[in-house]
N, C-alpha and C positions, 0 to 999 in steps of 0.2 A: 770085555769091560769089567765083568765081575772079578776076574783074576787080578786086575789092577787094583780094584777096591779092596780085595782080600789082602794083597801085599801091603797096601797103605795102612790098613788096620793093624796087621801084624807088626809093622814097623813102629807104629805109635804105641802099641802094647809093650814091645821090647824097650822102647825109650822110657816109658813110664816105669817099667821094672828096674831099669838102671838107676833112675832118679830115686826110687824108693830104697834101693840098696845103698845109695850114697847117703840118704837121710838116716837110715839105720846105722850105718858105719859111723857117721858123725855123732849120733846120739851115744853110741858105745864109747867112742873116744872121749866124749865129754863126761862119761860116767853116769849118764842118765838112764841108760838101758844096758842089758847084758846080752852077750851073744846067744845065750840059751833062749832068749825071748824072741829072737828073729824068726819070722814065719819060714816054714820049711822050704818054700819055693824060692826064697831070697837068700838062703844061707850060703850057697856057693859064691854068689856074687859079693855078698858082704865080706865073706872070708877073704876073697881075692883083693878087695879094696883095702881091708885091714892089713894084709900082708904087704901090698904095694906101698902102704903108708908107713911101714915099719912098726906096726902096732900088733904084730902077731901074738904077743903075750896076752892080748885081750880075748883071744879065741879060746873059749872053754867049751868043751862038749858036754 
């Protein structure tokens, strides 16, 4: 039972991470934020979203 609960919690956390990455990518595309401001744990996901959106020029290290 606890294994199922752990898997559900991990799924929800990963889903929230993806939504946060989408929000950051959107803010970067709108010019309200810069890639350098993205939290370290979300950088790879945000980078992938920007590349998939054809906006790789907004990725500045």
